[in-house]
C-alpha positions as CSV (number, residue, x, y, z in Angstrom):
1,M,100.6,128.3,57.3
2,S,104.3,128.6,56.5
3,T,104.9,130.5,59.7
4,L,103.7,127.5,61.7
5,L,106.1,125.0,60.3
6,P,109.2,125.9,62.4
7,V,107.0,125.8,65.6
8,A,105.7,122.3,64.7
9,S,109.0,120.9,63.8
10,A,110.8,122.1,66.9
11,P,109.4,119.5,69.3
12,R,110.2,116.8,66.7
13,L,113.8,117.9,66.6
14,S,114.1,118.0,70.4
15,F,112.6,114.5,70.7
16,T,115.1,113.3,68.1
17,R,118.0,114.8,69.9
18,L,116.8,113.3,73.3
19,R,116.3,109.9,71.7
20,S,119.8,110.0,70.3
21,W,121.4,111.3,73.5
22,R,123.8,108.6,74.6
23,P,126.7,110.1,76.6
24,E,129.9,108.0,76.9
25,I,131.8,107.8,80.2
26,S,134.3,105.5,81.8
27,T,133.3,102.9,84.4
28,E,135.4,104.7,87.0
29,A,133.5,108.0,86.3
30,L,130.2,106.1,86.7
31,I,131.4,104.7,90.0
32,L,132.2,108.3,91.3
33,L,128.8,109.6,90.0
34,A,126.9,106.7,91.7
35,S,128.9,107.2,94.9
36,T,128.1,110.9,94.8
37,F,124.4,110.3,94.1
38,F,124.1,107.8,97.0
39,A,125.9,110.2,99.4
40,L,123.7,113.2,98.4
41,V,120.3,111.7,97.7
42,S,120.0,108.4,99.6
43,N,121.3,109.4,103.0
44,G,118.9,111.9,104.5
45,L,118.7,110.1,107.8
46,F,122.4,109.7,108.0
47,W,122.9,113.4,107.4
48,R,120.3,114.5,109.9
49,S,121.7,112.2,112.6
50,A,125.4,113.1,111.9
51,M,124.9,116.9,111.7
52,A,122.8,116.9,114.9
53,T,126.1,116.2,116.7
54,N,127.8,119.3,115.1
55,P,125.0,121.7,113.9
56,G,126.2,124.4,111.5
57,N,129.8,123.0,111.2
58,M,130.3,123.2,107.4
59,L,133.9,121.9,107.6
60,F,132.5,118.8,109.4
61,A,129.8,118.5,106.6
62,V,132.3,118.7,103.8
63,S,134.7,116.3,105.5
64,L,131.9,113.8,106.1
65,F,130.7,114.1,102.5
66,A,134.2,113.4,101.2
67,L,134.5,110.4,103.5
68,L,131.0,109.0,102.6
69,V,131.7,109.3,98.8
70,S,135.1,107.7,99.3
71,V,133.7,104.7,101.3
72,H,131.1,104.0,98.6
73,A,133.5,104.5,95.8
74,L,136.0,102.1,97.4
75,L,133.3,99.4,97.7
76,L,131.9,99.9,94.3
77,A,135.4,99.9,92.8
78,L,135.8,96.4,94.0
79,L,132.3,95.3,92.7
80,V,131.4,97.3,89.6
81,W,133.1,96.5,86.2
82,R,132.1,97.3,82.7
83,W,130.5,93.9,82.1
84,N,128.2,94.1,85.2
85,A,128.0,97.8,85.9
86,K,124.5,98.5,84.7
87,V,122.8,95.4,86.1
88,L,124.6,95.7,89.5
89,L,123.9,99.5,89.8
90,T,120.3,99.0,88.9
91,V,119.9,96.5,91.7
92,L,121.6,98.8,94.1
93,L,119.4,101.8,93.0
94,V,116.2,99.9,93.5
95,T,117.3,98.3,96.7
96,T,118.6,101.6,98.1
97,A,115.3,103.3,97.2
98,F,113.4,100.8,99.3
99,A,116.0,101.0,102.1
100,T,115.9,104.8,102.1
101,H,112.1,104.9,102.3
102,Y,111.8,102.6,105.2
103,M,114.8,104.1,107.0
104,N,113.3,107.6,106.7
105,S,109.8,106.5,107.5
106,F,110.6,104.5,110.7
107,N,114.2,105.7,111.7
108,V,115.4,102.1,110.9
109,Y,119.1,101.3,111.5
110,L,120.3,98.7,108.8
111,D,122.7,96.5,110.7
112,A,123.2,92.7,110.2
113,D,120.2,91.9,112.6
114,M,117.8,94.2,110.8
115,L,118.9,92.8,107.4
116,R,118.2,89.3,108.8
117,N,114.7,90.5,109.7
118,V,114.2,91.7,106.1
119,L,115.5,88.4,104.6
120,A,113.2,86.4,106.9
121,T,110.2,88.5,106.2
122,D,107.4,86.4,104.5
123,H,105.2,87.5,101.6
124,K,102.4,88.5,103.9
125,E,104.6,90.9,105.9
126,S,106.1,92.3,102.7
127,R,102.6,92.9,101.2
128,E,101.6,95.0,104.2
129,L,104.6,97.3,103.7
130,M,103.9,97.9,100.1
131,T,102.0,101.2,100.5
132,P,101.4,104.1,98.0
133,A,104.1,106.0,100.0
134,L,106.7,103.9,98.1
135,I,105.9,105.4,94.8
136,L,107.7,108.7,95.0
137,P,110.9,107.2,96.6
138,L,111.0,104.5,93.9
139,L,110.6,107.1,91.2
140,G,113.1,109.6,92.6
141,Y,115.7,107.3,94.1
142,G,115.4,104.4,91.6
143,L,113.6,104.8,88.3
144,L,114.9,108.2,87.2
145,P,118.6,107.5,87.9
146,M,118.1,104.1,86.5
147,L,116.9,105.5,83.1
148,L,119.9,107.8,83.0
149,L,122.2,104.8,83.7
150,W,120.8,102.8,80.9
151,R,121.1,105.7,78.4
152,T,124.8,105.9,79.2
153,R,127.5,104.1,77.1
154,L,130.5,102.8,78.9
155,R,133.9,103.4,77.4
156,K,135.8,100.3,76.2
157,R,139.4,99.9,77.3
158,S,141.9,97.1,77.3
159,W,142.4,95.1,80.5
160,G,145.7,96.7,81.1
161,R,144.3,100.3,80.9
162,T,141.2,99.2,82.9
163,L,143.4,98.0,85.7
164,L,145.5,101.1,85.6
165,W,142.5,103.4,85.9
166,R,141.0,101.3,88.6
167,V,144.2,101.5,90.7
168,L,144.2,105.3,90.1
169,L,140.6,105.5,91.2
170,L,141.3,103.5,94.4
171,V,144.3,105.6,95.2
172,G,142.4,108.8,94.5
173,V,139.4,108.0,96.7
174,I,141.6,106.9,99.6
175,V,143.4,110.2,99.4
176,I,140.2,112.2,99.2
177,G,138.6,110.2,102.1
178,G,141.8,110.4,104.1
179,T,142.0,114.2,103.5
180,G,138.4,114.7,104.5
181,A,138.8,112.7,107.7
182,M,141.9,114.6,108.7
183,A,140.4,118.0,107.9
184,S,137.8,117.4,110.7
185,F,139.5,114.5,112.5
186,Q,138.4,115.4,116.0
187,D,134.7,115.8,115.2
188,I,134.6,112.7,113.0
189,S,136.4,110.5,115.5
190,A,134.0,111.8,118.2
191,L,131.1,110.8,116.0
192,M,132.4,107.3,115.4
193,R,133.3,106.9,119.0
194,N,130.2,108.3,120.7
195,H,127.6,107.6,118.1
196,R,128.7,104.4,116.5
197,E,125.1,103.6,115.5
198,V,125.3,106.3,112.7
199,R,127.4,104.0,110.6
200,Y,124.3,101.8,110.2
201,L,122.6,104.7,108.4
202,A,125.1,105.2,105.6
203,T,123.3,103.7,102.6
204,P,124.0,101.4,100.7
205,V,127.2,100.5,102.3
206,N,125.3,99.6,105.5
207,Y,123.2,96.8,103.9
208,L,126.1,95.6,101.7
209,I,128.2,95.0,104.8
210,A,125.3,93.5,106.6
211,L,124.7,91.2,103.7
212,K,128.3,90.0,103.9
213,Q,127.9,89.3,107.6
214,N,124.8,87.3,107.0
215,L,126.5,85.3,104.3
216,A,129.2,84.4,106.8
217,S,126.8,83.4,109.6
218,A,123.9,81.1,110.2
219,S,121.2,83.2,108.7
220,P,118.2,82.8,106.3
221,I,120.9,83.0,103.6
222,K,123.2,80.3,105.0
223,Q,121.5,77.6,106.9
224,Q,123.1,74.4,108.3
225,P,121.7,71.4,110.4
226,K,121.6,72.3,114.1
227,L,124.3,70.8,116.4
228,P,122.9,68.5,119.1
229,L,122.1,70.0,122.5
230,G,121.2,68.4,125.8
231,T,121.3,64.8,124.6
232,D,121.8,63.8,128.3
233,A,118.3,65.1,129.2
234,K,116.1,62.8,131.2
235,A,112.7,63.4,132.7
236,T,112.3,62.7,136.4
237,P,109.9,59.6,136.8
238,R,106.4,60.5,137.8
239,A,104.5,58.9,140.6
240,A,102.0,56.1,139.5
241,G,98.6,57.5,138.7
242,S,99.8,61.1,138.2
243,K,98.1,63.2,135.5
244,P,100.3,64.1,132.6
245,R,101.5,67.7,132.5
246,L,100.7,70.2,129.7
247,L,102.8,73.4,129.5
248,V,101.7,75.9,126.9
249,L,104.3,78.5,126.0
250,V,102.8,81.5,124.3
251,V,105.3,83.5,122.4
252,G,103.9,87.0,122.0
253,E,104.8,89.4,119.2
254,T,105.8,93.1,119.5
255,V,104.1,93.7,122.8
256,R,106.0,96.2,125.0
257,A,105.8,96.4,128.8
258,Q,104.9,100.1,128.8
259,N,101.4,99.4,127.4
260,W,100.7,96.3,129.4
261,G,97.7,97.0,131.7
262,L,99.0,94.6,134.5
263,N,102.2,96.7,134.6
264,G,100.3,99.8,135.7
265,Y,99.6,101.4,132.3
266,A,97.2,104.3,132.4
267,R,94.8,102.3,130.2
268,Q,93.5,99.0,131.2
269,T,94.6,96.9,128.3
270,T,94.5,93.6,130.2
271,P,91.1,93.5,132.0
272,E,90.5,89.8,131.3
273,L,93.9,88.6,132.5
274,A,93.4,90.7,135.7
275,Q,90.6,88.2,136.6
276,T,92.6,85.0,136.1
277,G,95.0,85.2,139.0
278,A,98.0,84.9,136.7
279,V,101.4,85.9,138.0
280,N,102.7,89.0,136.2
281,F,106.4,89.9,135.8
282,P,106.6,93.7,135.4
283,D,110.3,94.0,135.0
284,M,111.0,91.6,132.1
285,H,113.7,92.2,129.5
286,A,114.1,90.8,126.0
287,C,117.2,89.2,124.6
288,G,116.9,91.2,121.4
289,S,114.9,94.0,119.7
290,S,113.6,91.7,116.9
291,T,112.1,88.3,116.5
292,E,115.1,87.0,114.5
293,V,117.4,87.7,117.5
294,S,115.2,87.2,120.5
295,L,113.3,84.0,119.5
296,P,116.4,81.8,119.1
297,C,118.0,83.5,122.0
298,M,115.2,82.9,124.5
299,F,115.1,79.2,123.6
300,S,118.8,78.8,124.0
301,P,121.0,78.0,127.1
302,F,123.6,80.5,126.0
303,G,121.3,83.5,125.9
304,R,122.1,87.2,126.3
305,H,124.3,86.8,129.4
306,D,126.9,85.0,127.4
307,Y,125.7,86.1,124.0
308,D,127.2,84.3,121.0
309,E,125.1,84.6,118.0
310,K,126.9,81.9,116.0
311,K,126.6,79.4,118.9
312,I,122.9,80.2,119.5
313,R,122.0,79.7,115.8
314,S,124.1,76.7,115.2
315,H,122.7,74.6,118.1
316,Q,119.4,72.9,118.9
317,S,117.0,74.6,121.2
318,L,115.0,74.0,124.5
319,L,112.4,72.1,122.5
320,H,115.0,69.6,121.3
321,V,116.2,69.1,124.9
322,L,112.6,68.4,126.0
323,E,112.3,65.9,123.1
324,H,115.5,64.2,124.2
325,A,113.9,63.8,127.6
326,G,110.9,62.2,126.1
327,I,108.5,65.2,126.4
328,A,106.7,65.7,123.1
329,T,106.6,69.2,121.7
330,L,104.5,71.0,119.1
331,W,105.0,74.4,117.5
332,R,101.7,76.1,116.4
333,D,102.5,79.1,114.3
334,N,100.4,82.1,113.2
335,Q,103.4,84.2,112.1
336,S,106.6,83.8,110.1
337,G,107.9,80.5,111.5
338,C,110.0,79.4,114.4
339,K,113.4,80.9,113.3
340,G,115.1,77.5,113.6
341,V,113.9,76.9,117.2
342,C,111.7,73.9,116.1
343,E,113.8,72.6,113.2
344,G,113.1,68.9,112.7
345,L,110.3,68.9,115.2
346,A,106.5,69.0,114.8
347,I,105.1,72.3,113.6
348,Q,101.7,73.4,112.4
349,R,101.4,76.5,110.2
350,L,98.0,78.1,110.9
351,D,98.5,81.5,109.3
352,D,97.0,80.1,106.0
353,A,93.9,78.6,107.7
354,T,90.5,79.5,106.3
355,T,88.4,79.2,109.5
356,P,85.3,81.5,109.2
357,K,85.3,84.5,111.6
358,L,88.9,84.1,112.4
359,C,90.6,84.2,109.0
360,A,90.4,86.6,106.0
361,D,92.5,87.9,103.3
362,G,95.3,85.4,104.0
363,R,95.6,86.4,107.7
364,C,94.1,84.8,110.8
365,M,93.4,86.2,114.3
366,D,95.5,84.6,117.0
367,E,92.5,82.6,118.4
368,I,93.2,80.2,115.5
369,L,96.0,78.9,117.7
370,I,93.6,77.5,120.3
371,E,91.2,75.9,117.8
372,D,91.2,72.1,118.4
373,L,94.0,72.6,121.0
374,A,92.7,69.9,123.3
375,A,92.7,67.4,120.4
376,Q,96.2,68.3,119.5
377,V,97.3,67.8,123.1
378,R,95.8,64.3,123.4
379,A,97.3,63.2,120.0
380,R,100.5,62.2,121.9
381,P,100.5,60.5,125.3
382,G,102.5,61.7,128.3
383,D,103.8,65.2,129.2
384,R,103.5,67.8,126.5
385,V,105.0,71.3,125.8
386,I,103.1,73.2,123.1
387,V,104.2,76.6,121.8
388,L,101.7,79.1,120.4
389,H,103.4,81.7,118.3
390,Q,101.3,84.8,117.9
391,L,100.8,87.3,115.2
392,G,100.3,89.6,118.1
393,N,101.0,93.3,117.6
394,H,103.2,92.9,114.5
395,G,103.4,96.3,112.9
396,P,102.9,98.5,111.1
397,S,99.4,97.2,110.4
398,Y,98.2,97.2,114.1
399,F,94.6,97.8,112.9
400,Q,94.6,94.3,111.3
401,R,95.6,92.6,114.5
402,Y,92.3,92.6,116.3
403,P,88.6,92.1,115.4
404,A,86.3,95.0,115.0
405,R,84.7,94.5,118.4
406,F,88.1,95.2,120.1
407,R,88.3,98.8,118.6
408,Q,87.9,100.2,122.1
409,F,90.4,103.1,121.8
410,A,89.7,105.6,118.9
411,P,90.5,107.2,116.5
412,T,92.6,104.5,115.1
413,C,95.3,104.3,112.4
414,D,93.8,102.2,109.7
415,T,96.7,102.0,107.3
416,A,100.2,100.5,107.2
417,D,101.5,103.9,106.2
418,L,102.1,105.3,109.7
419,G,103.2,108.6,108.2
420,K,99.5,109.3,107.5
421,C,98.4,108.9,111.1
422,S,98.8,110.9,114.2
423,R,100.7,109.4,117.1
424,E,97.5,109.2,119.1
425,Q,95.9,107.1,116.3
426,I,98.9,104.8,116.2
427,V,98.9,104.2,119.9
428,N,95.1,103.6,119.9
429,S,95.5,100.9,117.3
430,Y,98.4,99.4,119.1
431,D,96.5,99.3,122.4
432,N,93.5,97.7,120.7
433,A,95.8,94.9,119.6
434,V,97.2,94.5,123.1
435,R,93.6,94.3,124.3
436,Y,93.0,91.5,121.9
437,T,96.1,89.6,123.1
438,D,94.6,90.0,126.6
439,H,91.4,88.3,125.3
440,F,93.4,85.6,123.5
441,L,95.4,84.7,126.6
442,A,92.3,84.6,128.8
443,R,90.7,82.3,126.3
444,T,93.8,80.1,126.3
445,I,93.7,79.9,130.1
446,A,89.9,78.9,129.9
447,T,90.8,76.3,127.3
448,L,93.4,74.8,129.6
449,R,91.0,74.8,132.5
450,G,88.8,72.6,130.4
451,I,91.5,70.0,129.7
452,E,90.8,68.2,132.9
453,D,92.8,65.0,132.2
454,Y,96.0,67.1,132.3
455,D,97.7,69.3,134.9
456,T,98.0,72.5,132.9
457,A,100.0,75.6,132.9
458,M,100.7,78.6,130.6
459,I,103.7,81.0,130.3
460,Y,103.3,84.0,128.1
461,L,106.4,86.0,127.0
462,S,106.6,88.6,124.3
463,D,109.6,88.4,122.0
464,H,110.4,92.1,121.9
465,G,108.8,95.5,122.3
466,E,108.0,98.4,119.9
467,S,108.7,102.1,119.5
468,L,105.6,104.2,118.9
469,G,107.1,107.5,118.0
470,E,109.3,108.1,121.1
471,K,112.5,110.0,120.0
472,G,111.1,109.8,116.4
473,L,111.4,106.0,116.3
474,Y,108.8,103.5,115.1
475,L,108.6,99.7,114.9
476,H,111.6,97.8,116.3
477,G,114.9,96.2,115.4
478,M,117.3,98.9,116.6
479,P,120.8,97.6,117.4
480,Y,120.6,96.1,120.8
481,A,123.3,98.3,122.3
482,I,121.3,101.5,121.6
483,A,117.8,100.0,121.5
484,P,115.4,102.1,123.7
485,E,113.6,100.3,126.5
486,E,110.4,100.5,124.5
487,Q,111.9,97.8,122.3
488,T,113.5,95.7,125.0
489,R,111.1,95.7,128.0
490,V,108.3,93.2,127.4
491,P,105.5,91.6,129.4
492,M,105.6,88.1,130.9
493,L,103.0,86.2,132.9
494,M,102.3,82.7,134.1
495,W,99.2,80.8,135.1
496,F,99.0,77.3,136.7
497,S,96.1,75.1,137.3
498,P,95.7,74.0,141.0
499,G,96.7,70.4,140.0
500,F,99.9,71.6,138.3
501,A,100.9,73.9,141.2
502,A,100.2,71.2,143.7
503,D,102.1,68.5,141.8
504,R,105.2,70.8,141.5
505,G,104.9,72.1,145.0
506,L,104.8,75.7,143.9
507,D,104.5,78.3,146.5
508,M,102.5,80.9,144.7
509,A,103.0,83.7,147.2
510,C,106.8,83.1,146.8
511,L,106.5,83.2,143.0
512,R,104.6,86.5,143.0
513,K,107.3,88.0,145.1
514,R,110.0,86.6,142.8
515,A,108.0,88.1,139.9
516,E,108.7,91.6,141.2
517,Q,112.4,91.2,140.7
518,P,114.2,92.0,137.4
519,T,113.9,89.0,135.0
520,D,115.0,88.4,131.4
521,Q,114.5,85.9,128.6
522,D,117.6,84.0,129.7
523,N,115.4,82.7,132.6
524,L,113.1,80.8,130.2
525,F,115.4,77.9,129.3
526,P,116.3,76.7,132.8
527,S,112.8,77.6,134.3
528,V,111.0,75.3,131.8
529,L,113.5,72.5,132.4
530,G,113.0,72.9,136.2
531,L,109.2,73.1,135.8
532,M,109.1,70.0,133.7
533,Q,111.7,68.2,136.0
534,V,114.2,67.6,133.2
535,K,117.7,66.7,134.4
536,T,120.6,67.8,132.1
537,A,124.0,69.4,132.5
538,L,122.6,72.4,130.8
539,Y,120.2,73.2,133.7
540,D,121.2,76.4,135.6
541,R,119.4,76.5,138.9
542,S,120.6,80.1,139.5
543,R,118.5,81.3,136.6
544,D,115.4,79.1,137.3
545,V,112.7,81.5,138.5
546,F,110.9,78.6,140.2
547,A,113.9,77.2,142.1
548,G,113.3,79.0,145.4
549,C,109.6,78.6,145.3
550,Q,109.1,74.9,145.3
551,N,108.5,72.2,147.9
552,I,112.0,70.5,148.4
553,S,110.5,67.1,147.7
554,T,109.3,68.1,144.3
555,A,112.3,70.3,143.2
556,M,114.9,69.2,140.8
């Protein structure tokens, strides 16, 4: 028995030593360790993208490593102090673990626009992204280094010595970073010049800078009342006895032009729309690669042609101009809100409805948007413009965007973790969701046909597209300057009742010919004003797609 005692006591001794292990380091050393950890562990996508420009160049790799560590150390040296070090670094570790996972999974670039998307994400979208694939990244990138952080004791110093060491740290990392940059200056400058998007992959400095930009702009963090727009708007008087007009604007979600059947896609994903006689615009371009950018932009007179994000977000929208002209608007939402477009105006949130057969588990199919639509139209007299904001093809849970009977293309990807699916499965699920949008739009047109006491029309326009594995990219939100056309080319179509077309003197053959030309979301603002005969100094006839296809007596 005595021979067993040393063996039994050894684990107890090791555990005691581990429990008492509390190394002491300076805050400056902790900053350097954290910066090195982020550079080595949390930047896989950055390293793959950067080294692809100079494969096998070790001097370039060492120089880039020195520069990456220095940039993070400089930033942390301004933020991290002994009194807040553990809490702040814990937040950064957890946040960076999330960022690293989603960047690696979907090739996401974290710029200000992408962070704005994240900040505007509602709890339903967030819940869909919480998959088991998060467990390992949270453990490896977050929990383990966090446990080591909280076992560490930070050395106490006087304020004088603290400032001295902090200055020495700043000078040191500037020298290291500068030396690294100069050692491979030509290659690094070429990277920054020819592949500027790589800077959005350096984590966590990318989202920290993006957060600062969002704090300084009109964003979900900093919101202010909208500045008036189009207060001079007036509707052209109607002839006595004319039917009121109803224009339904359907804002689609994440549908790309490449998978739109009416555009010549190999699969017929729009069979019902093909029977409606709607006018299709095959060469349509979005203002942004995300809802947060494109939605405010398409309802603004400033648009992509004269893009000024601050100006767009700080001013009222097309809907406010219509209201100024006396045309009542209504925003019906099955997604994450109107992004400020309908601020102060009538809005109905339908994503929490409980309608049987359309809603389950806190989500509703898009047909919820046309439930009781006729009653909503007639609730206000006169001309109406109603916006239907779809859930559409919002990813990555494409399989949840259509009822089971629309599972036409199989096998499908029945999980939000796209990494577990083949590209074929992902595309099949996506195309099934497009097929359901086709059905929803056809039903919307049928509903409008039935509202016989109004002259009715519908314009459908998706907000942005989606990457489905091309070039290794998934989802959307790439910086606009480098976004692939899968994320910026979108479908648009229009349908008009005979009464609406006759009342506005629309030459449908002319409009179909115009539809073949390149068009973009900047055309929406003036086209709706022209279609509803609203006079305002904001109207730009050169961008109105209807301007050249109307009877002169009915034109603006």
